[in-house]
C-alpha positions, 0 to 999 in steps of 0.5 A: 889506774896504773898498778891497780889489781883490777886494771892489771887483771883485765889487761893481763886477760887481753894482752897477747904476745906476737910470735910471727905475722898473724900468729899470737900467744896468750899471756894470761888465761883465767878460769872460775874456781868451779870451771873446767876450762878457761873463761869463755869471755877471756878467749873471745876477747883474746881472739878478737884482739888478735884479729884487731891487730891485723886490720888497718887503722880506721876499721872498727870491730862491729860483729863477731861469731864464735864456736867453742870446740873444746876447753882451754887449758889454763895450766898449759905452759904454751897457753893458747896460740891464735892463728889469724886468717885475713879473709878479706880487706875491702874498702869498707869492710875487713873480715878475719877468721881466727883459730885458737890452738892448744896441743896442735888441736883447734879448740875455738874458732872466731869469724869477725868483721870490721867496718870503716865508718861511712860519712853521710849515712842515715842513723837509726839509734832507738833508745829504750826507757830504763826508768823502770829499771832500778839504777845501779846506785840502788842495787847491791853488788852480787857478792854483797847480796849473796853474802847476806843470803849466806849469813842469814841461812848458813845453818841450813846449808850442807857443807858442799853447798856452803863451800860453793857459795863462799867460793862464788862470793870470793870470785865475784869480789875479785872479779875485774867486772862488777855486777849488780842484779837489778832485783831489789828483793832478797836473794832467794834461790828457792823463788820461781825460776825466771826466764829473764835476768838483768844486771848492771855491770862495769869495769872496777878500774879505769880502762884505756880510752881507746874505743877498739880496746873498750870493745875487747873489754865488752867482749870479755864481759859479755860472757859472764852469767850469760848461758847461766840464764838458761840454767836458772830459767830451767830451775837448775842448781836450786836447793833440793833440785837437779844440778847443772853439771855443765855450763859451757859456751858453744857459739856465741867505757867506765860508766854502768851498762845494763845487760838484759839476758833472756832465756829463749829455750832449753832442751836436749842438753842445750840452751839458747839465750839472747842478751842486749847491752844498753848504755846508761841513757838507754842506747843499745850498744850490743846484741849477743846470742849464745847457744850453750851446753846445759847438762843436768847431772843425773842423780847419783852420777858424776858427769864428765866435763866434756863437750 
């Protein structure tokens, strides 16, 4: 674990510098090479981390809701400043509001709740049958699947598309979170769009055993490929078809976990997706919903990346 690049990438992405009481600063911000701002999961996890640092031991994160107002600038020397507002400290629940600030402007807000476990309470913990889902050991990593597709079709790609795909392959290869698509058929961008996507995912490196920290990693990982489910369902970014000019969020353990994402709707430049994260044994670990910007690039125009 110590010193591995994958571990370092995750820990750098989550760690914060405490400036004053309830005021924290990002240490590292990360973005996709094709992205216009900091990766949304990076900001969500850092904001949640800032809030976690202000609650008493024994209170555990159980729910959060966030809005992305503007893009996070990864090149700004001052990083992102997180201001934590202690809304309430109750006997069973604690609530925090977090604002992410850049250039004196709020770019992101988070409302987050923590709960103190209560003894002798009834438990409802249904499981789903994951037997029909191809196990991760039989699924290819996303970068391998995409590389095979490129190798088989390289001659048919235009230079810009080839460059885009090669960047995508390298980005997935360097990603601290490994993803494996549950579909066994060959990668085929021309296939009929599907409203559902399922991925196995896990950290490539060992992470801290602290449950609170593992929830931050889960928050970080939950934003990968999420709103992209809508653009795929709408048939965007297929060869010869309309391009998604913008995909941006609006609101939103080492073992393999299954991330099942379903595109619920897409219209008026927005899309709604619901995701459920399951443990290997079928236990539901988390439910995520996200509304995001899914704009189509009009033919012959370049859409400015703004919210």
